[in-house]
N, CA, C and O of each residue as an XYZ file, in Angstrom:
588
protein
N     -16.079    -34.287    -44.784
C     -17.297    -34.405    -43.506
C     -17.402    -35.944    -43.478
O     -17.357    -36.689    -44.457
N     -17.555    -36.295    -42.153
C     -17.305    -37.852    -41.763
C     -18.835    -38.099    -41.975
O     -19.678    -37.202    -41.996
N     -19.064    -39.345    -42.119
C     -20.112    -39.991    -42.285
C     -20.945    -40.415    -40.782
O     -20.389    -40.869    -39.782
N     -22.198    -40.174    -40.915
C     -22.439    -40.805    -39.575
C     -22.619    -41.958    -38.743
O     -22.020    -42.848    -39.346
N     -23.112    -42.444    -37.689
C     -22.548    -43.708    -37.965
C     -23.347    -44.608    -37.996
O     -23.047    -45.733    -37.597
N     -24.910    -44.213    -38.626
C     -25.907    -44.906    -39.359
C     -25.428    -44.938    -40.991
O     -25.711    -45.892    -41.715
N     -24.859    -44.058    -41.343
C     -24.349    -44.163    -42.885
C     -23.430    -45.416    -43.008
O     -23.523    -46.251    -43.908
N     -22.430    -45.441    -41.868
C     -21.721    -46.257    -41.857
C     -22.437    -47.822    -42.253
O     -22.049    -48.494    -43.209
N     -23.341    -48.160    -41.493
C     -24.097    -49.081    -41.391
C     -24.803    -49.243    -42.940
O     -24.711    -50.191    -43.720
N     -25.463    -48.091    -43.071
C     -26.082    -48.168    -44.413
C     -25.376    -48.547    -45.478
O     -25.626    -49.610    -46.046
N     -24.595    -47.884    -45.803
C     -23.644    -48.243    -46.963
C     -22.709    -49.385    -46.747
O     -21.852    -49.642    -47.592
N     -22.833    -50.068    -45.669
C     -22.311    -51.444    -45.585
C     -20.321    -51.111    -45.353
O     -19.339    -51.819    -45.577
N     -20.476    -49.828    -44.864
C     -18.918    -49.112    -44.910
C     -18.056    -49.619    -43.713
O     -16.953    -49.081    -43.609
N     -18.421    -50.679    -42.687
C     -17.312    -50.950    -41.621
C     -17.246    -52.325    -42.886
O     -18.074    -52.958    -43.542
N     -15.380    -52.294    -42.699
C     -14.846    -53.232    -43.540
C     -13.803    -53.805    -42.712
O     -12.897    -53.094    -42.276
N     -13.880    -55.175    -42.441
C     -12.925    -55.663    -41.452
C     -12.125    -56.832    -42.331
O     -12.812    -57.649    -42.943
N     -10.544    -56.916    -42.398
C      -9.573    -57.478    -42.767
C      -9.814    -59.042    -42.282
O     -10.463    -59.379    -41.292
N      -9.188    -59.849    -43.144
C      -9.437    -61.063    -43.215
C      -9.172    -61.629    -42.004
O     -10.001    -62.231    -41.321
N      -7.752    -61.398    -41.662
C      -6.805    -61.806    -40.361
C      -7.982    -61.630    -38.935
O      -8.082    -62.540    -38.113
N      -8.741    -60.437    -38.833
C      -9.342    -59.857    -38.003
C     -10.628    -60.796    -38.164
O     -11.076    -61.337    -37.154
N     -11.072    -60.947    -39.076
C     -12.726    -61.562    -39.208
C     -12.306    -62.884    -38.691
O     -12.967    -63.266    -37.725
N     -11.329    -63.707    -39.115
C     -10.877    -64.837    -38.206
C     -10.809    -64.565    -36.674
O     -11.741    -64.929    -35.957
N      -9.975    -64.081    -36.283
C      -9.725    -63.829    -35.029
C     -11.417    -63.369    -34.215
O     -11.459    -63.814    -33.068
N     -12.413    -62.776    -34.532
C     -13.292    -62.418    -34.464
C     -14.596    -63.761    -34.425
O     -15.479    -63.754    -33.569
N     -14.498    -64.769    -35.431
C     -15.109    -65.632    -35.418
C     -14.703    -67.196    -35.171
O     -15.456    -68.157    -35.017
N     -13.102    -67.142    -35.182
C     -12.884    -68.112    -34.791
C     -12.727    -69.415    -36.123
O     -12.633    -70.641    -36.056
N     -12.754    -68.471    -37.250
C     -12.686    -69.596    -38.296
C     -11.283    -69.174    -39.119
O     -10.739    -68.070    -39.143
N     -10.865    -70.453    -39.803
C      -9.732    -69.933    -40.282
C      -9.634    -69.025    -41.419
O     -10.651    -68.878    -42.096
N      -8.499    -68.347    -41.761
C      -8.209    -67.391    -42.991
C      -8.491    -68.458    -44.099
O      -9.326    -68.257    -44.982
N      -7.802    -69.521    -44.013
C      -7.916    -70.849    -45.173
C      -9.713    -71.187    -45.526
O     -10.339    -71.335    -46.576
N     -10.025    -71.204    -44.333
C     -11.582    -71.699    -44.334
C     -12.221    -70.637    -44.867
O     -13.172    -70.847    -45.620
N     -11.860    -69.476    -44.605
C     -12.367    -68.084    -44.676
C     -12.702    -67.969    -46.878
O     -13.648    -67.709    -47.622
N     -11.311    -68.337    -47.008
C     -11.384    -68.519    -48.667
C     -11.684    -69.264    -49.341
O     -11.816    -69.130    -50.558
N     -11.902    -70.445    -48.550
C     -12.711    -71.681    -48.958
C     -13.936    -71.410    -49.524
O     -14.367    -71.578    -50.664
N     -14.570    -70.815    -48.199
C     -16.172    -70.105    -48.340
C     -16.125    -69.630    -49.469
O     -16.694    -70.219    -50.388
N     -15.384    -68.361    -49.701
C     -15.169    -67.429    -50.948
C     -15.452    -68.129    -52.268
O     -16.272    -67.959    -53.170
N     -14.521    -68.928    -52.051
C     -13.979    -69.645    -53.586
C     -15.695    -70.443    -53.735
O     -16.313    -70.657    -54.778
N     -15.994    -70.656    -52.736
C     -17.352    -71.740    -52.988
C     -18.806    -71.039    -53.329
O     -19.847    -71.607    -53.660
N     -18.537    -69.504    -53.132
C     -19.711    -68.661    -53.233
C     -20.783    -68.492    -52.116
O     -21.961    -68.151    -52.220
N     -19.909    -68.888    -50.810
C     -21.183    -68.684    -49.975
C     -20.652    -67.555    -48.900
O     -21.383    -67.453    -47.916
N     -19.552    -66.728    -48.923
C     -19.393    -65.344    -48.708
C     -18.513    -64.495    -49.752
O     -17.794    -64.981    -50.626
N     -18.700    -63.219    -49.504
C     -18.073    -62.627    -50.518
C     -17.280    -61.325    -49.771
O     -17.665    -60.451    -48.994
N     -15.958    -61.646    -50.411
C     -15.223    -60.294    -49.480
C     -15.717    -59.234    -50.683
O     -16.227    -59.519    -51.767
N     -15.335    -57.670    -50.026
C     -15.669    -56.241    -50.747
C     -14.985    -56.021    -51.759
O     -15.588    -55.279    -52.534
N     -13.604    -56.446    -52.251
C     -13.197    -55.827    -52.941
C     -11.803    -57.009    -53.602
O     -10.597    -56.791    -53.482
N     -12.291    -57.939    -54.120
C     -10.977    -58.862    -54.670
C      -9.721    -58.399    -55.266
O      -8.747    -59.148    -55.196
N      -9.618    -57.260    -55.844
C      -8.273    -56.903    -56.596
C      -7.420    -56.558    -55.360
O      -6.232    -56.453    -55.665
N      -7.622    -56.394    -54.329
C      -6.641    -55.765    -53.079
C      -6.115    -57.306    -52.675
O      -6.852    -58.292    -52.661
N      -4.772    -57.307    -52.370
C      -4.085    -58.117    -51.947
C      -4.561    -58.961    -50.762
O      -4.363    -60.165    -50.601
N      -5.019    -58.379    -50.208
C      -5.701    -58.955    -48.680
C      -7.352    -58.855    -48.726
O      -8.015    -57.819    -48.782
N      -7.750    -59.992    -48.694
C      -9.461    -60.086    -48.240
C      -9.859    -58.993    -47.144
O      -9.239    -58.745    -46.110
N     -10.891    -58.469    -47.548
C     -11.758    -57.584    -46.740
C     -13.214    -57.915    -46.597
O     -13.844    -57.895    -47.654
N     -13.875    -58.215    -45.513
C     -15.445    -58.302    -45.458
C     -15.907    -57.333    -44.687
O     -15.276    -56.797    -43.776
N     -17.609    -56.949    -45.213
C     -18.325    -55.863    -44.783
C     -18.793    -56.624    -43.394
O     -18.618    -57.835    -43.254
N     -19.382    -55.828    -42.418
C     -19.587    -56.028    -41.026
C     -21.068    -57.456    -41.411
O     -21.201    -58.537    -40.837
N     -21.960    -56.850    -42.580
C     -22.995    -57.803    -42.630
C     -22.339    -59.576    -42.848
O     -22.882    -60.548    -42.322
N     -21.301    -59.639    -43.581
C     -20.590    -60.563    -43.617
C     -20.247    -61.359    -42.703
O     -20.736    -62.488    -42.653
N     -19.548    -61.022    -42.010
C     -18.755    -60.945    -40.684
C     -19.817    -61.469    -40.184
O     -19.602    -62.649    -39.904
N     -21.395    -60.970    -39.821
C     -22.353    -61.560    -39.107
C     -22.627    -62.890    -39.752
O     -22.706    -63.889    -39.037
N     -22.802    -62.984    -41.278
C     -23.358    -63.984    -41.825
C     -22.543    -65.362    -41.214
O     -23.015    -66.420    -40.799
N     -20.742    -64.784    -41.363
C     -20.254    -66.264    -40.776
C     -20.493    -66.573    -39.469
O     -20.665    -67.750    -39.152
N     -20.530    -65.701    -38.665
C     -20.913    -66.120    -37.348
C     -21.986    -67.086    -37.199
O     -21.997    -68.084    -36.479
N     -23.101    -66.547    -38.168
C     -24.595    -67.611    -37.917
C     -24.167    -68.755    -38.621
O     -24.500    -69.828    -38.119
N     -23.300    -68.797    -39.995
C     -23.019    -70.300    -40.462
C     -21.970    -71.051    -39.374
O     -22.185    -72.183    -38.942
N     -21.118    -70.457    -39.104
C     -20.298    -71.314    -37.957
C     -21.401    -71.900    -36.733
O     -21.499    -73.102    -36.488
N     -22.147    -70.909    -36.067
C     -23.063    -71.528    -35.226
C     -23.673    -72.806    -35.727
O     -23.451    -73.911    -35.232
N     -24.557    -72.537    -36.878
C     -24.934    -73.847    -37.580
C     -24.129    -74.946    -37.710
O     -24.450    -76.069    -37.323
N     -22.862    -74.603    -38.359
C     -21.750    -75.887    -38.735
C     -21.713    -76.968    -37.194
O     -21.773    -78.195    -37.129
N     -21.564    -75.716    -35.838
C     -21.516    -76.313    -34.440
C     -22.613    -77.135    -33.960
O     -22.443    -78.079    -33.188
N     -23.886    -76.725    -34.480
C     -24.879    -77.688    -34.345
C     -25.052    -78.738    -35.033
O     -26.033    -79.455    -34.833
N     -23.943    -79.073    -36.157
C     -24.121    -80.235    -36.855
C     -24.698    -80.039    -38.398
O     -24.883    -80.964    -39.189
N     -24.901    -78.872    -38.613
C     -25.435    -78.579    -40.067
C     -24.097    -78.777    -41.004
O     -22.917    -78.596    -40.702
N     -24.835    -79.322    -42.568
C     -23.595    -79.345    -43.209
C     -23.368    -78.016    -43.909
O     -24.314    -77.244    -44.059
N     -21.837    -77.647    -44.451
C     -21.691    -75.967    -44.946
C     -22.773    -75.681    -46.098
O     -22.980    -74.479    -46.264
N     -23.377    -76.396    -46.782
C     -24.244    -75.911    -47.821
C     -25.910    -75.612    -47.483
O     -26.768    -74.950    -48.066
N     -25.909    -76.679    -45.890
C     -27.573    -76.445    -45.410
C     -27.414    -75.115    -44.502
O     -28.344    -74.359    -44.222
N     -25.764    -74.931    -44.000
C     -26.142    -73.402    -43.101
C     -25.750    -72.395    -44.173
O     -26.288    -71.339    -43.839
N     -25.213    -72.256    -45.062
C     -25.344    -71.567    -45.776
C     -26.807    -71.382    -46.328
O     -27.114    -70.190    -46.371
N     -27.676    -72.138    -46.711
C     -28.787    -72.020    -47.390
C     -29.912    -71.039    -46.260
O     -30.613    -70.069    -46.549
N     -29.740    -71.715    -44.975
C     -30.352    -71.579    -43.994
C     -29.752    -69.974    -43.477
O     -30.685    -69.202    -43.260
N     -28.445    -69.408    -43.267
C     -28.373    -68.161    -43.530
C     -28.648    -67.212    -44.213
O     -29.024    -66.097    -43.851
N     -28.389    -67.797    -45.716
C     -28.689    -66.550    -46.669
C     -30.083    -66.152    -46.622
O     -30.359    -65.004    -46.972
N     -31.226    -67.132    -46.144
C     -32.897    -66.652    -45.751
C     -32.646    -65.437    -44.543
O     -33.052    -64.275    -44.504
N     -31.987    -66.048    -43.797
C     -31.938    -65.310    -42.487
C     -31.295    -63.658    -42.896
O     -31.752    -62.597    -42.470
N     -30.232    -63.816    -43.744
C     -29.548    -62.445    -43.732
C     -30.427    -61.812    -44.466
O     -30.505    -60.633    -44.118
N     -31.316    -62.161    -45.573
C     -32.129    -61.458    -46.069
C     -33.444    -60.576    -45.214
O     -33.923    -59.458    -45.406
N     -33.740    -61.641    -44.221
C     -34.724    -60.715    -43.381
C     -33.542    -59.655    -42.331
O     -33.959    -58.600    -41.854
N     -32.361    -60.036    -42.136
C     -31.777    -58.787    -41.404
C     -31.363    -57.635    -42.083
O     -31.240    -56.558    -41.499
N     -31.096    -57.818    -43.506
C     -31.260    -56.590    -44.063
C     -32.371    -55.858    -44.293
O     -32.387    -54.645    -44.498
N     -33.146    -56.464    -44.267
C     -34.860    -55.913    -44.041
C     -35.030    -55.329    -43.095
O     -35.330    -54.169    -43.378
N     -34.991    -55.561    -41.751
C     -34.547    -55.136    -40.423
C     -33.620    -54.061    -40.261
O     -33.929    -53.070    -39.600
N     -32.294    -54.202    -40.919
C     -31.125    -53.045    -40.600
C     -32.115    -51.937    -41.455
O     -32.593    -51.090    -40.699
N     -32.489    -51.797    -42.808
C     -32.827    -50.722    -43.251
C     -34.091    -49.981    -42.707
O     -34.290    -48.768    -42.779
N     -35.146    -51.194    -41.991
C     -35.825    -50.366    -41.313
C     -35.453    -49.619    -40.014
O     -36.061    -48.664    -39.530
N     -34.682    -50.038    -39.681
C     -33.847    -49.510    -38.652
C     -33.383    -48.087    -39.196
O     -33.746    -46.961    -38.854
N     -32.868    -48.319    -39.732
C     -31.710    -46.993    -40.733
C     -32.514    -45.932    -40.830
O     -32.444    -44.936    -40.110
N     -33.487    -46.164    -41.937
C     -34.313    -45.328    -42.506
C     -35.410    -44.710    -41.719
O     -36.060    -43.747    -42.125
N     -35.633    -45.428    -40.326
C     -36.388    -44.656    -39.172
C     -36.069    -43.940    -38.196
O     -36.674    -42.988    -37.701
N     -34.740    -44.581    -37.811
C     -33.934    -43.971    -36.601
C     -33.903    -42.617    -36.595
O     -33.267    -42.019    -37.463
N     -34.598    -41.947    -35.601
C     -34.351    -40.435    -35.249
C     -33.521    -39.849    -33.691
O     -33.436    -38.717    -33.214
N     -32.964    -41.270    -33.183
C     -32.342    -40.907    -32.043
C     -32.635    -41.639    -30.770
O     -33.698    -42.143    -30.410
N     -31.326    -41.590    -30.082
C     -31.636    -42.069    -28.502
C     -32.031    -40.981    -27.369
O     -31.463    -39.888    -27.359
N     -32.960    -41.293    -26.476
C     -33.493    -40.563    -25.550
C     -33.252    -40.977    -24.263
O     -33.703    -42.103    -24.050
N     -32.646    -40.412    -23.244
C     -32.460    -40.952    -22.167
C     -33.506    -40.368    -21.044
O     -33.446    -39.179    -20.731
N     -34.210    -41.017    -20.610
C     -35.563    -40.721    -19.923
C     -35.360    -40.603    -18.165
O     -34.325    -41.046    -17.669
N     -36.145    -40.141    -17.525
C     -35.714    -39.763    -16.281
C     -35.596    -40.674    -15.402
O     -34.762    -40.652    -14.497
N     -36.562    -41.698    -15.628
C     -36.700    -42.909    -14.976
C     -35.319    -44.140    -15.027
O     -35.205    -45.278    -14.572
N     -34.524    -43.347    -15.722
C     -33.198    -44.399    -16.312
C     -33.015    -45.181    -17.481
O     -31.988    -45.674    -17.947
N     -34.399    -45.212    -17.943
C     -34.583    -46.115    -19.170
C     -34.390    -45.599    -20.232
O     -34.764    -44.431    -20.122
N     -33.917    -45.836    -21.486
C     -33.581    -45.347    -22.511
C     -34.720    -45.968    -23.688
O     -35.143    -47.122    -23.767
N     -35.035    -44.836    -24.517
C     -35.904    -44.830    -25.800
C     -35.242    -44.777    -26.942
O     -34.549    -43.810    -27.256
N     -35.416    -45.934    -27.743
C     -35.117    -45.422    -29.528
C     -36.360    -44.878    -29.881
O     -37.406    -45.508    -29.726
N     -36.293    -43.394    -30.490
C     -37.132    -42.864    -31.417
C     -36.887    -43.314    -32.769
O     -35.871    -43.056    -33.414
N     -38.228    -44.251    -33.306
C     -38.349    -44.387    -34.822
C     -38.956    -43.323    -35.285
O     -39.132    -43.337    -36.504
N     -39.321    -42.441    -34.737
C     -40.136    -41.531    -35.530
C     -41.392    -41.565    -35.541
O     -41.931    -42.067    -34.554
N     -42.338    -40.994    -36.765
C     -43.720    -40.631    -36.459
C     -44.046    -42.300    -36.743
O     -43.557    -43.129    -37.510
N     -45.330    -42.346    -35.521
C     -46.148    -43.786    -35.751
C     -47.294    -43.762    -36.739
O     -47.592    -44.780    -37.364
N     -48.005    -42.506    -36.908
C     -48.970    -42.729    -37.165
C     -49.097    -41.565    -38.682
O     -48.549    -40.465    -38.618
N     -49.785    -41.948    -39.820
C     -50.029    -40.799    -40.918
C     -50.184    -39.405    -40.777
O     -49.849    -38.539    -41.585
N     -50.903    -39.221    -39.304
C     -51.221    -37.687    -39.077
C     -49.638    -37.337    -38.110
O     -49.773    -36.360    -37.373
N     -48.620    -37.822    -38.067
C     -47.883    -37.388    -37.774
C     -47.845    -36.412    -35.982
O     -47.254    -35.450    -35.490
N     -48.523    -37.083    -35.714
C     -48.789    -37.010    -33.973
C     -48.009    -37.515    -32.991
O     -47.684    -36.825    -32.025
N     -47.537    -39.088    -33.179
C     -47.119    -39.548    -32.326
C     -45.907    -40.374    -32.536
O     -46.096    -41.041    -33.553
N     -44.769    -40.617    -32.032
C     -43.829    -41.277    -32.265
C     -44.004    -42.572    -31.858
O     -44.966    -42.930    -31.179
N     -42.951    -43.439    -32.312
C     -43.131    -45.390    -32.019
C     -41.514    -45.179    -31.312
O     -40.536    -44.856    -31.987
N     -41.490    -45.360    -30.256
C     -40.272    -45.798    -29.180
C     -39.907    -47.167    -28.823
O     -40.811    -48.001    -28.883
N     -38.876    -47.503    -28.506
C     -38.371    -48.815    -28.241
C     -37.848    -48.483    -27.067
O     -36.980    -47.611    -27.027
N     -38.293    -49.131    -25.899
C     -38.095    -48.596    -24.315
C     -37.065    -49.749    -23.876
O     -37.316    -50.891    -24.261
N     -36.040    -49.546    -23.174
C     -35.028    -50.604    -22.642
C     -35.003    -50.114    -21.040
O     -34.619    -49.025    -20.612
N     -35.418    -51.007    -20.448
C     -35.082    -51.021    -18.717
C     -33.897    -51.708    -18.662
O     -33.828    -52.878    -19.036
N     -32.796    -50.995    -18.158
C     -31.546    -52.074    -17.695
C     -31.826    -52.745    -16.568
O     -31.544    -53.934    -16.413
N     -32.425    -51.990    -15.676
C     -32.711    -52.586    -14.254
C     -33.867    -53.633    -14.160
O     -34.077    -54.036    -13.016
N     -34.556    -54.082    -15.020
C     -35.256    -55.358    -15.027
C     -35.152    -55.874    -16.317
O     -36.145    -56.526    -16.638
N     -33.831    -55.760    -17.596
C     -33.853    -55.986    -18.593
C     -34.647    -56.397    -19.327
O     -34.480    -57.395    -20.029
N     -35.819    -55.587    -19.291
C     -36.816    -55.565    -20.230
C     -37.365    -54.776    -21.230
O     -37.576    -53.604    -20.918
N     -37.640    -55.118    -22.323
C     -37.965    -53.837    -23.547
C     -39.349    -53.915    -23.878
O     -40.093    -54.844    -23.563
N     -39.685    -52.824    -24.572
C     -41.320    -52.839    -25.116
C     -41.232    -51.782    -25.646
O     -40.372    -50.942    -25.383
N     -42.466    -51.633    -26.798
C     -42.758    -50.397    -27.590
C     -43.301    -49.761    -27.049
O     -43.897    -50.347    -26.146
N     -43.523    -48.415    -27.091
C     -44.654    -47.483    -26.567
C     -44.785    -46.292    -27.842
O     -43.768    -45.689    -28.185
N     -45.828    -46.072    -28.363
C     -46.750    -45.130    -29.235
C     -46.953    -43.764    -28.026
O     -47.332    -43.779    -26.855
N     -46.537    -42.716    -28.875
C     -46.984    -41.539    -28.176
C     -45.815    -40.610    -28.126
O     -44.954    -40.710    -29.000
N     -45.707    -39.693    -27.156
C     -44.911    -38.455    -27.182
C     -44.161    -38.408    -25.640
O     -44.761    -38.458    -24.566
N     -42.834    -38.310    -25.814
C     -41.938    -38.738    -24.574
C     -41.728    -37.278    -24.520
O     -41.352    -36.641    -25.504
N     -41.931    -36.840    -23.565
C     -41.552    -35.878    -22.893
C     -40.517    -35.795    -21.894
O     -39.617    -34.973    -22.071
N     -40.515    -36.511    -20.893
C     -39.534    -36.795    -19.659
C     -38.454    -36.803    -19.874
O     -37.782    -37.471    -19.088
N     -37.748    -36.127    -20.955
C     -36.298    -36.118    -21.139
C     -35.294    -35.654    -20.036
O     -35.506    -34.627    -19.392
N     -34.041    -36.548    -19.810
C     -33.638    -35.693    -19.206
C     -32.703    -34.387    -19.433
O     -32.459    -33.631    -18.493
């Protein structure tokens, strides 16, 4: 049985080799190894010949790169991103544990269903995205106008 797409995110099962991480981020493999040696990033299994990183680590690398380009030192970039990643993990947890599906609405908008909004389990919370206006918003209630 294959894991669901959300299970891939939940268990940090999306793994990317160091060469691909370098291509994605523009950070050399040598620099990535240095960051790992200093403890700023961690590979998933150091017993393997080639280093591999989780998707979360790739996101962390991207954020660190952006801060370095803004003039932060490596230590300052790591500290700032480390705090941000703790919030990111909470947000990811919230999303994964409450996501119930995506609904296409009749008016062309898409809605992400986050499950019940209230304790009475009468209304759902939806995140609605309107591609035509590039705007998004939350809506509580029941959406019945599915395609």
